[in-house]
C-alpha positions in Angstrom: 22.0 33.6 -21.3 20.6 30.6 -19.4 21.9 30.9 -15.8 20.3 27.6 -14.7 22.1 24.4 -15.3 20.1 21.5 -16.8 19.0 18.8 -14.5 21.6 16.0 -14.4 20.0 12.8 -15.6 21.2 9.4 -14.7 20.9 6.4 -17.1 17.6 4.7 -16.4 18.0 1.3 -14.7 16.6 -1.9 -16.0 14.8 -2.4 -12.7 12.7 0.5 -11.4 12.3 -0.8 -7.9 11.2 -4.3 -8.5 9.4 -3.3 -11.8 11.3 -4.3 -14.9 11.5 -1.7 -17.7 10.6 -3.2 -21.0 13.3 -2.8 -23.7 11.5 -4.3 -26.7 7.9 -5.4 -26.9 5.2 -2.8 -26.1 2.3 -5.1 -27.1 0.8 -5.1 -23.6 0.1 -1.4 -23.9 -1.4 -1.5 -27.4 -5.0 -1.8 -26.0 -4.5 1.6 -24.3 -3.7 3.3 -27.5 -6.7 1.7 -29.2 -9.0 3.0 -26.5 -7.7 6.4 -25.7 -9.9 9.1 -27.3 -7.1 11.5 -28.4 -5.7 14.9 -27.2 -9.1 16.6 -27.2 -10.0 14.4 -24.2 -6.6 14.7 -22.4 -8.1 16.8 -19.6 -10.9 14.4 -18.9 -11.2 11.2 -16.9 -11.2 9.3 -20.2 -7.9 10.9 -21.1 -6.2 9.8 -17.9 -7.9 6.4 -17.5 -9.0 4.7 -20.8 -12.7 4.7 -21.6 -14.8 1.6 -21.8 -15.0 0.5 -18.1 -18.4 0.2 -16.3 -17.6 2.8 -13.7 -14.9 5.3 -12.6 -13.7 6.7 -9.3 -11.5 9.6 -8.3 -9.2 9.2 -5.3 -8.2 12.5 -3.7 -4.5 12.8 -2.6 -4.6 14.0 1.0 -3.3 17.4 2.1 -1.1 17.4 5.2 -0.5 19.0 8.6 3.0 18.5 10.1 3.4 15.7 7.5 0.3 13.9 8.7 -2.4 13.2 6.1 -5.5 15.5 6.1 -8.7 14.7 4.1 -10.2 17.3 1.8 -13.6 17.1 3.5 -12.0 18.1 6.8 -10.2 21.0 5.2 -13.5 22.1 3.5 -15.4 21.9 6.8 -12.7 24.1 8.5 -13.0 26.6 5.8 -16.8 26.6 6.1 -17.3 24.8 2.7 -18.4 21.4 1.5 -16.7 19.1 -0.9 -18.7 18.8 -4.1 -19.0 15.9 -6.5 -15.8 16.7 -8.4 -14.1 19.6 -6.7 -10.8 21.3 -7.4 -8.5 21.7 -4.4 -8.4 25.5 -4.9 -12.2 25.5 -4.6 -12.0 23.6 -1.3 -9.7 26.3 0.2 -11.3 29.3 -1.6 -8.2 30.4 -3.5 -7.2 31.0 -7.1 -6.1 27.9 -8.9 -2.4 29.0 -8.9 -2.5 29.8 -5.2 0.6 27.6 -4.6 2.6 30.6 -5.7 1.2 32.8 -2.9 3.5 33.9 -0.2 1.3 32.3 2.5 -1.3 29.5 2.5 -2.7 26.9 4.8 -4.9 27.1 7.8 -3.2 26.8 11.3 -4.1 23.6 13.0 -5.8 22.2 9.9 -3.4 22.0 6.9 -0.1 23.4 6.0 0.7 21.6 2.7 -1.5 21.1 -0.3 -2.2 17.7 -1.8 0.8 16.1 -3.6 0.8 16.7 -7.4 1.9 13.7 -9.5 1.2 10.0 -9.7 -0.4 8.1 -6.9 1.3 8.9 -3.5 2.7 5.8 -1.7 0.3 5.9 1.2 -2.7 6.0 -1.2 -1.2 3.2 -3.4 -0.7 1.0 -0.3 -4.4 1.3 0.6 -5.5 0.9 -3.1 -3.4 -2.3 -3.9 -5.3 -4.8 -1.7 -8.7 -3.6 -3.1 -7.4 -3.9 -6.7 -6.0 -7.4 -6.0 -9.5 -8.6 -5.2 -10.7 -7.6 -8.6 -8.3 -9.3 -11.0 -7.2 -12.8 -11.6 -3.7 -11.7 -12.6 -2.4 -9.6 -9.7 1.0 -11.4 -10.1 1.2 -10.1 -13.7 0.6 -6.4 -14.1 1.8 -3.7 -16.4 2.7 -0.1 -15.6 3.3 3.1 -17.6 5.9 5.7 -16.3 6.2 9.1 -17.9 9.6 9.4 -19.6 9.8 13.1 -18.6 10.4 12.7 -14.9 13.7 14.6 -14.7 16.2 12.4 -12.8 16.3 9.5 -15.2 17.3 9.3 -18.9 14.9 6.7 -20.4 16.0 7.4 -24.0 17.3 3.9 -24.5 13.9 2.4 -23.9 10.9 2.5 -26.3 7.8 4.4 -25.3 4.0 4.2 -26.0 1.8 7.3 -26.4 -1.1 8.4 -24.3 -3.1 11.6 -25.2 -0.8 13.6 -22.9 2.5 11.8 -22.3 5.1 9.4 -23.7 5.4 6.4 -21.3 7.9 3.6 -20.8 6.4 0.2 -20.1 7.2 -1.7 -16.9 6.2 -5.1 -15.7 5.8 -6.7 -12.3 3.3 -7.9 -9.7 0.7 -5.5 -8.4 2.3 -5.8 -4.9 5.5 -4.3 -6.5 3.8 -1.1 -7.5 5.1 0.8 -4.5 8.6 -0.8 -4.7 10.3 2.2 -6.5 10.1 4.3 -3.3 11.8 1.6 -1.2 14.6 1.6 -3.8 14.8 5.4 -4.1 12.7 7.6 -1.7 12.3 10.3 -4.4 11.2 8.0 -7.2 7.8 8.6 -8.7 5.3 5.7 -8.8 4.0 4.7 -12.2 1.3 6.9 -13.8 -0.7 4.0 -15.3 -1.3 0.5 -13.8 -3.3 -2.4 -15.3 -3.4 -6.2 -14.8 -2.9 -8.7 -17.6 -6.6 -9.5 -17.6 -7.4 -5.7 -17.9 -9.9 -5.9 -15.1 -9.2 -2.3 -14.2 -6.9 0.6 -14.9 -5.3 3.2 -12.6 -4.3 6.6 -14.0 -2.6 9.7 -12.7 -0.4 12.5 -14.0 2.4 14.8 -12.9 0.0 17.8 -12.9 -2.9 16.2 -10.9 -3.7 15.9 -7.2 -5.9 12.9 -7.8 -5.7 9.3 -8.9 -8.4 7.8 -11.2 -9.6 4.2 -11.4 -11.8 2.6 -14.1 -13.2 -0.9 -13.5 -16.2 -2.9 -12.7 -19.1 -1.6 -10.7 -18.2 -3.9 -7.7 -14.7 -2.6 -7.7 -15.8 1.1 -7.8 -18.4 0.5 -5.1 -15.7 -1.1 -2.9 -13.4 1.9 -3.4 -16.2 4.3 -2.6 -16.8 2.5 0.7 -13.1 2.2 1.6 -12.4 4.0 4.9 -8.7 4.5 4.0 -9.4 6.5 0.8 -11.3 9.7 0.1 -13.2 9.0 -3.1 -15.8 10.4 -5.5 -17.6 8.7 -8.3 -16.8 10.4 -11.7 -17.8 9.9 -15.3 -15.4 9.5 -18.3 -16.1 13.1 -19.6 -15.6 14.8 -16.2 -12.6 17.2 -15.9 -9.6 16.1 -14.0 -7.8 17.9 -11.2 
């Protein structure tokens, strides 16, 4: 007997923050389906952000201490380690990959909460948006994919497009509206996929990851690598994701 009640889902709104959920045409997402390499690549950068861009970057979701952000490299240094080219968080802290289920974790005075799993955290998104805006001609017209499986909302009345790992509803809005869902509902997830109408770049994340990935031009990736508000690492399409 199942003693746990199912999560109560609410009918999904037409507006997710200021992003409009698309009820008919999924044409703007067709190029994603044409580029994705299939389920065999679902655990690689190319399975989270479509292949075909000049360069890719991984943005690490920060850990925290007393709800203040903490960078991975500071945690690694405190643990006597260095952050490699494409590290897993569990490697940074020297624990098993499923350490989150341990009774105790953290390092007093350094970190007490591991990086947020899921799509791009709002503070990361807010730092990312102005950089992305400089590398598209269509910042006022962007498209977003939101996984239909986030539990609070019933998106069954909307069509979905497929990625190698999820079914996504399509949303439309300006790039500046990407963070608007959390102003509308503090517990709302941000979209997993973002791209502008001119396809100058693509942002990808996933419910199970502690990183956000961006594919785009070399100038965009270089700017993100140099950005002091983001902790970033260059990655390749075939690299594993964390």
